[in-house]
N, C-alpha and C positions, 0 to 999 in steps of 0.2 A: 229494622237497624238499619242507620244510615253507614255509609260507607267508612271503615275504621280508619281513623286520624291516625298519623304518624308521629305527632307531635308528643314528647315526653314530657312527665312532670318535673318541677323544676328540681335540682339537685339540693342535697344538704349544702347548708352554708360551709365554707372552707374551714371553720373554726370546728365543725363538728368531725371526731374521728369516725373512720369508715367502719360501718357494721359488719361482724362476720357470720357466718353461717346462714342456714336456712330453717324457716318454720313451715310446719304444717298446721293451720287452724281451723280444718274443718273434718272432723273424724267423728267416727261412730263406734259404739261398742255393743255387746249383748244387753245392756240397759236400754237399748232401744232397738233398732233394727239391725245392728250390725253383729258379727259373728266371734269377733275377739274379746278376750278380756280386758280391762283396762291395762293388766299387767303384760301381757300378750302385745297388745298395740304400742306401748312405751318401749318394749323391748325392742319391734319392728323399727320403731323411730333411732332407738341407738343405733343398731346397725347400720342404719342408711345416714348416720351422721348428722340428725336432725339435732338443732341446738334447742329448739322451742317447739310445744305442741299444745293445742288446745283440744278439749274433749266437747262435742258440739250435738250430744244424743237429741233426738226428738222429744220435747215436752218433757224432759226430765234432765236433773242435775245430780241423779241419784250416784252415776258413776264417778265422780268429779273428785270425792276424796280419796278413793281408792288409786284413780291416775294420777293425782297429784304425788302421793306416796312411792309410785312407782317411778314417775320421773325424776322425782328428788333422788332416789337412791341411785340412779343411771346419769345424773349432772345434766337433765333436759329442765329448760325452765318451764313450767306450766300455767297455763290460764285457762280458768273456768269457764264454760260457755254451755250455751244451750241453743236448738233451732226452734222456731216458732213456726208455724204455717199460717199465715195471713193472707189478706185480700183487700184490694184497694179498687175501686170502681169497678167490680166484676173479675178483675184479675187476681190471679192466685202470685202470692209473693212468700218466698221464704226468708225469713228474718233471723240473722244470728246475733246472739247477745254475748259480749265478751266482759270478762273481769267481774262476774257476777257476785253479788254477795249470797252465799248458798243459804244462809240463814234469814234472810229476808222473809218475815211473814205473808208479805203479798205476793212474793213469788211463789211460795210454798203452795199457798192457798189456789192460785190460779193455775200451776201446775197438776195439782189432785184435782180440779176440775177437767182440765185436757185430757188427763190419763184416765178418768171416768168414761167421756165421750169416746176415747179409742178403744177401751174396754166392750162399750156397747155396740161398737161399730163392729168389733170381732163377732159378737153374738147374731147382728143382722146379716153380716156376710155368712156365716154358717147357715142362719135360717134360710137362705137363699139358695146355698147350696143343696139344702136339704129338699127344698121344693123341687129341686132337679133330681131327685133320687140320689144324690151323692151323701152317703152316710158318713160325715165327717161330724166329729162332737166338737163343741166348742171347749169343753175342757182338757181336750186334748192338743188345741191350741195354745192355750194359757199355760198347759204345762210344759209344751216346748217353748215359748216364747220366755217364761221363768222371769217376766220382768212387768214392771207397772205401766208400761207405755208400749204395748203390741201395737203391730201393723200388718198390712196385706202380706209382707214378706213372709211372717209366721204363719198364715193361713195357707200360701202357697208351700211352705217347707212341711206343713202338717199333712196336705195332700199327699206330697211326695212320700212323705214317711208311711202313710197309713196304704199307700200302693194305688191310691187313686187317681195319680198323675204319675209320669215317668220322670218328669223334671219340672223344674221351677219355671221353666220359659214355657212347658206346656200349662201349667196352672194359671199363668198368668193369661196366655194368648186365649186358653179356653173361658176362663172364669173372671179372672181377676182386673183386668185392665180396664180402663175408663169405656162404659157402656156395654161391657159385658155382662152375662146374667147374673153373676154374684158381687158387682162392683157396688160399692156405697159411697156415696159423695163423702169427701173429709171435711171435717169441722174446721173452720178458719176464723180467727180472731181478725178483727179488722187492724190493718197494718198500724193506725195511730195507737190504738189500744195496745198492740205489742211493741211499740215503741216506748209507750208511757210505762209499762210493766218494767221492760229491762231498766230505763232511766231510774226508776224507783229503787231497783235491787242495785243502783249503783254502778251499772253496766254500760257499755259502748254499744250502739245499735249499728249493725252492718246489713246490707242488702246481700243476699246469697246469690252466687251464679245470675247475674244479670242477663248474661248471655242466653239463658235457658227460659228467662221469664217472658220476653218481648214485651216489656213494658218501660222501655226507656224515658219516653213522655212523661212518666210520672217521678221520676228522680228529682227534678229541681223542686217539686211540691212536697217531696218526703223531707228534701234537706231543709226546706223552711219549717217543717214541723220537728225537725232534730236528728235526722239520719244522719249518723258519723261517718260512715264509711262503705265501701263497696268492695265486693269480692274480685278482683281484678283476674286474678290468677286461679284459675279452676281445671279440673281433668278435661272437661269437656269446652273451655274455651281455645280457640285457635290461638296463636300468636298475633294474629291481626286483631282480633277481638280483646285480648289482654292490653294491647296497645290501646285499642279505642275506650277502652274504661279507664285506663289510665290518664289518658287526657280529660275525661269527664270529671273523673276524680281531682285532677289539677286545678279546672276550673271551677270547682265548688269547694275548694279545699278540705276533700274528705279525706279521710284515713283510706289507706290500702292494705286490702287483705288477701289471702289466699290459701287455698288449702285443696288437697284430693278429694275430699268426698268420699273417703274409703268407707265400706260398710263391710269390711273382712271378706269371705266368701260368699255372701249372700246375694251378691249382684256380679257373679265373674269373679276375675282375679282381682285379688287385693290391689288397690289404689295409692295406697300410703307412699308417700315420697313422689308420686308420678307428677304434682304439682307443688312447686315448693315457692314460698314467699320468701324473697331476700331479706336478711336481717336488718336492713335500713328501714323497710317498712314496718318491721315488727318494733323496733325503737321508737318509731314516731307513735304506734298505739300505746305502748307502755308510757311516753311522755304525756299524751291525752289524758291518760287515766290519771296519772299524777297530777296533772294538772286539774282535772275536774273535783278529785278529791280533797284538793288543796282549797279549791273555791267551795266546797261543801261543808268544810270543817267549821264548826263553832269559832266564832271569834272571841279571844280573850278580853274580859270586861273592861272598862276603861278604868285608869288608875284614878 
């Protein structure tokens, strides 16, 4: 990554009223690998004074209706979302989709495929553990996960629950990290297909935590293919990194998003609210969505 630039993106025109509040647009629940229910997550957001939240579970939108209701009851604006694991030129990218049509047949069909792959990955990880004489059963992992989109943290938690590891950290260090004996490569959709799927579902496409991807050179090509935004604010971005990506977003006229990437207690302490998106950027995301929806609306017949 090049040295972070200090240039800030252009401010809103003087006529635009200042936006208030903060949003957290990168959050997970127990519908994927988080530990909070949608209601618990919304409650934490309310206590932290968040004015907007998005649910971005991995390969599923199953928790969005409940999260929407919970946020509505607490006066928090809600944005539906999901996080897809993608790749481009051999590099792994995480793609966030926002403002998704949850009833999109194409989206639902593809998510079911991704979920089936995730479930098969659990079977393979357990089989590798069994070959190491670790007597974990796949059924115990699925029972603990209790969702359609299970992942490695569920295997780790099942190992701890069965007394086969003393902590989640031990489970990952001994078995589940990349190149450890029970690690299984993750399925990745191509970045272009991920973006197309999100756009087909009426959504906006955002690159998640670019500071962790080491793929900055791909951003211009992704912008040409329809990338709408970039996650400049993230719990693992330093202030300098955020400033650097804000400059990139301004250069390419991209949306700016941000969030904590909170997984509840599955990855240490909850991070919700630890990285906040200023309301001015959230307003721009909503305006882009309104513009896109207006452009896609059918024109009335000519008189």
